[in-house]
C-alpha positions in Angstrom: -34.2 -9.8 57.5 -35.2 -9.5 54.2 -38.5 -8.8 52.4 -40.0 -9.0 49.0 -42.4 -6.3 47.9 -43.9 -4.6 44.8 -44.2 -7.0 41.6 -40.6 -7.7 41.0 -38.5 -10.4 42.6 -35.7 -8.2 44.2 -34.9 -8.5 47.9 -34.0 -5.4 50.1 -33.4 -4.8 53.7 -36.3 -2.8 55.4 -35.6 1.1 55.6 -33.0 0.8 52.4 -33.0 3.4 50.0 -34.7 0.7 47.4 -38.1 1.2 49.2 -38.0 4.9 48.9 -39.8 5.5 45.5 -42.6 3.2 46.8 -43.0 5.1 50.4 -42.9 8.4 48.8 -44.8 8.3 45.5 -44.7 11.1 43.4 -41.1 12.1 44.2 -38.3 12.3 41.9 -35.0 10.1 42.8 -31.7 9.9 40.8 -30.3 6.5 40.9 -26.9 6.5 42.5 -27.4 10.2 43.1 -26.1 9.7 46.6 -23.1 7.8 45.7 -19.6 8.8 46.2 -17.5 9.8 42.9 -15.3 7.5 41.1 -12.3 9.9 41.2 -12.9 12.3 44.3 -12.2 15.0 44.0 -12.4 15.1 40.3 -15.4 14.4 37.8 -14.7 11.6 35.1 -14.0 14.3 32.4 -11.3 15.9 34.9 -9.9 12.6 35.8 -9.5 11.6 32.1 -7.8 14.8 31.1 -5.4 14.3 34.2 -4.2 10.9 33.3 -3.9 12.0 29.7 -1.9 15.0 30.5 0.4 12.6 33.1 0.8 9.6 30.3 2.1 12.3 27.6 4.9 13.1 30.2 8.1 11.6 31.1 8.3 9.5 34.3 11.5 11.0 35.1 9.8 14.5 35.4 8.1 13.0 38.4 11.4 11.7 39.9 10.6 8.1 38.6 13.6 6.5 37.0 12.1 4.5 34.3 11.2 5.1 30.6 7.4 4.1 30.7 4.6 4.5 33.0 3.7 1.5 35.3 0.5 1.2 37.1 2.2 1.8 40.5 3.9 4.8 39.0 0.5 6.2 37.9 -1.0 5.8 41.5 2.0 7.3 43.0 1.9 10.5 41.1 -2.2 10.9 41.1 -3.2 11.4 44.8 -6.7 10.2 44.2 -5.4 6.8 43.0 -2.7 6.4 45.8 -4.9 3.9 48.1 -6.0 1.8 45.2 -4.5 -1.5 44.5 -3.1 -2.4 41.2 -6.0 -4.0 39.9 -8.0 -1.2 41.1 -6.1 1.4 39.2 -6.0 -0.6 36.1 -9.8 -0.9 36.3 -10.2 3.3 37.0 -7.9 3.8 34.0 -10.1 1.2 31.6 -13.0 2.9 32.7 -11.7 6.4 31.4 -10.8 4.9 28.3 -6.9 4.2 28.5 -5.4 0.9 27.9 -1.9 -0.2 26.8 -0.8 0.3 23.3 2.4 -0.6 21.2 4.2 2.6 20.5 4.9 3.8 17.1 8.0 4.9 15.7 8.5 8.3 14.6 11.4 10.5 12.9 10.8 14.0 13.0 12.2 15.8 9.9 15.4 17.8 10.6 15.3 19.4 7.3 15.7 23.0 8.1 13.7 23.8 4.8 10.7 21.7 5.4 8.2 24.1 5.3 9.7 25.7 2.1 10.0 22.2 0.5 6.3 21.4 1.3 5.1 24.9 0.2 6.4 24.2 -3.3 4.9 20.6 -3.6 1.5 22.1 -2.3 1.9 25.1 -5.2 2.5 22.5 -7.8 -0.5 20.5 -6.5 -2.8 23.3 -6.8 -1.3 24.3 -10.2 -2.2 20.7 -11.6 -5.6 20.9 -10.1 -6.2 24.6 -11.6 -4.7 24.0 -15.0 -4.6 20.3 -15.8 -4.1 20.8 -19.6 -0.9 22.7 -18.7 0.3 21.0 -15.5 0.7 17.4 -13.9 1.9 16.7 -10.5 3.8 13.0 -10.3 4.8 11.4 -6.8 7.5 8.9 -7.0 9.3 6.5 -5.4 11.1 3.1 -5.5 10.0 -0.4 -4.0 12.1 -3.5 -3.2 10.6 -7.0 -3.0 11.8 -10.4 -2.8 11.3 -13.9 -4.1 10.4 -15.2 -0.5 6.9 -14.1 0.7 6.7 -11.8 3.7 4.9 -13.6 6.4 1.5 -11.8 7.7 -1.5 -12.8 9.9 -4.0 -14.8 7.6 -7.5 -15.9 9.0 -7.5 -19.3 10.2 -9.8 -21.6 12.5 -9.2 -20.9 16.3 -7.3 -23.6 17.8 -5.7 -25.0 14.8 -2.2 -24.6 13.4 -1.0 -21.8 11.7 -1.2 -21.6 8.1 2.2 -22.4 6.5 3.6 -20.2 3.9 5.7 -22.2 1.4 9.4 -21.4 0.9 12.2 -22.8 -0.7 16.1 -22.4 -0.1 18.5 -20.5 -2.4 18.9 -17.0 -3.0 16.5 -14.4 -2.2 16.5 -12.8 -5.5 15.1 -9.2 -5.2 12.9 -7.3 -7.8 12.8 -3.3 -7.9 10.2 -0.9 -9.0 10.4 2.7 -9.8 6.9 4.2 -10.0 5.0 7.4 -9.9 1.2 8.2 -9.4 -0.5 11.0 -11.1 -2.0 13.2 -8.0 -5.1 14.3 -10.2 -6.0 11.1 -12.0 -4.6 8.1 -10.1 -2.6 7.1 -13.1 0.4 5.0 -12.3 3.4 4.7 -14.7 6.2 2.2 -13.4 9.2 0.3 -14.6 10.1 -3.0 -13.1 14.0 -4.5 -13.2 16.2 -6.7 -11.4 18.0 -3.4 -10.1 17.2 0.3 -10.3 20.0 2.7 -10.7 20.8 5.8 -12.8 20.6 4.5 -16.2 17.1 3.0 -15.2 16.1 6.5 -13.8 17.3 7.9 -16.9 15.2 5.5 -19.4 12.4 6.2 -16.8 12.3 9.7 -17.3 11.7 9.2 -20.7 9.3 6.9 -20.4 7.3 9.6 -18.2 7.6 12.2 -21.0 6.2 9.8 -23.4 3.0 9.0 -21.4 2.8 13.4 -20.9 4.1 14.4 -24.3 2.2 17.8 -24.5 2.1 18.8 -20.8 4.5 21.9 -20.3 4.9 21.6 -16.5 5.4 18.2 -15.3 6.4 18.2 -11.6 8.0 15.2 -10.2 8.4 14.7 -6.4 10.9 12.6 -5.3 12.6 11.7 -1.9 16.3 12.4 -1.4 18.0 9.2 -2.3 21.4 10.1 -3.4 20.8 8.6 -7.0 18.1 11.0 -7.7 20.6 13.8 -7.5 23.3 12.3 -9.6 24.4 14.5 -12.3 23.5 12.0 -15.0 19.7 11.8 -13.7 19.4 15.6 -13.2 20.6 16.1 -16.9 17.9 13.8 -18.0 15.4 15.3 -16.1 16.3 19.0 -17.4 16.5 17.1 -21.0 12.8 15.9 -20.5 11.8 19.2 -18.9 10.6 17.4 -15.5 10.5 19.8 -12.4 12.1 18.0 -9.9 10.5 18.8 -6.3 12.5 17.0 -3.5 10.8 15.9 -0.2 11.7 17.2 3.0 14.4 14.7 4.4 13.0 11.8 6.5 9.4 12.9 5.8 8.2 9.9 4.0 4.7 10.4 5.0 4.5 13.6 2.8 4.6 10.7 -0.2 1.1 9.6 -1.0 2.8 6.9 -3.4 4.0 5.1 0.1 0.2 4.0 0.5 0.5 2.3 -3.1 3.3 0.2 -1.8 1.5 -0.8 1.2 -1.7 -2.1 -0.6 0.6 -3.8 -3.3 2.1 -5.6 -0.4 -1.2 -6.6 1.4 -2.5 -8.1 -2.1 0.3 -9.7 -3.7 3.5 -9.9 -1.6 2.4 -11.0 1.7 2.2 -14.8 1.8 2.3 -15.2 -1.8 2.7 -18.8 -3.3 5.2 -18.0 -6.1 8.5 -18.8 -3.7 9.8 -21.0 -6.4 8.7 -19.1 -9.4 10.3 -15.6 -9.6 8.9 -14.8 -13.0 5.1 -15.6 -11.8 5.7 -13.3 -8.8 6.9 -10.5 -11.2 3.8 -11.2 -13.4 1.5 -10.9 -10.6 3.0 -7.7 -9.5 2.7 -6.3 -13.3 -1.0 -7.4 -13.3 -1.9 -5.6 -10.3 -0.1 -2.2 -11.4 -1.6 -2.6 -14.6 -4.9 -1.9 -13.1 -4.0 1.8 -12.7 -2.7 2.4 -15.8 -5.3 4.3 -17.1 -6.0 6.3 -13.8 -8.1 5.4 -10.8 -10.3 7.4 -8.3 -10.2 4.8 -6.2 -6.7 4.6 -5.8 -6.6 8.6 -5.0 -9.0 7.6 -2.2 -6.9 5.0 -0.9 -3.5 7.1 -0.7 -5.4 10.0 0.7 -5.7 12.6 -2.3 -9.5 12.2 -2.8 -12.1 12.8 -0.1 -15.0 9.9 0.2 -17.7 12.1 -0.9 -15.8 13.0 -4.1 -15.6 9.2 -4.5 -19.1 8.7 -4.0 -20.0 11.3 -6.4 -18.1 10.7 -9.0 -17.2 6.8 -9.0 -14.0 5.2 -10.1 
């Protein structure tokens, strides 16, 4: 038999703990203080740490012959989850802040000289920061894009058909870009051609020296594409007094210009409308890159070479 008391409309059974605050006024009651733990005998913090440690191990270390953790496997290994159902285990993990996520591909650089090469790049960067009139550090790379647009997600009304990206049959003609970004100013120098080989790199190195004619120490960071180490290319670099610094192998994350390509893809190449007009596509890419011909602090911020505080303080 229930009864209603006080000012509210709540209902409780006589003698239940809900009546205690009214029965003993002035006493302090902690809501849920007598409830059992959700993760006995662990606290929420301890339970979260236990789950995190488990998920970073291989199931095979626990005698489970699979490559990815399943809810049943987690419940089997963690004793405080053994009596819970699969939905119960899911709710516990969700409450602790765990969810199912797409894995990310990663290759650890096998370069035995990784630390040595990276220290050389950092030293060049420090030289460029401390002596801007005497030293310049450039991060370089190449990009290939095609006539056909890259299909990516776009905004569309829910429940409607997907937006169509116009395409046409025929050769999917490629275009190559070789470019560098100044690590201190954000200035971009680039060259766009149908193909980029050793002869184009030789011409590009001459273009770099024309952009920085009075800089005695011109550092150029490049990846390990074999063409970068072709004798003709190395001779051109020496002729124009370029100090080549090669990245550790399979370590593209050390090259900030990769984020410039990401930005270009997002703004111009994804779902572009120029599938039937390659010249217009190339012109669109040229206009986009020309924005950075005189340097850009916002670009430095985007590629990770400038902090937000410095960007807000000095502007673009």
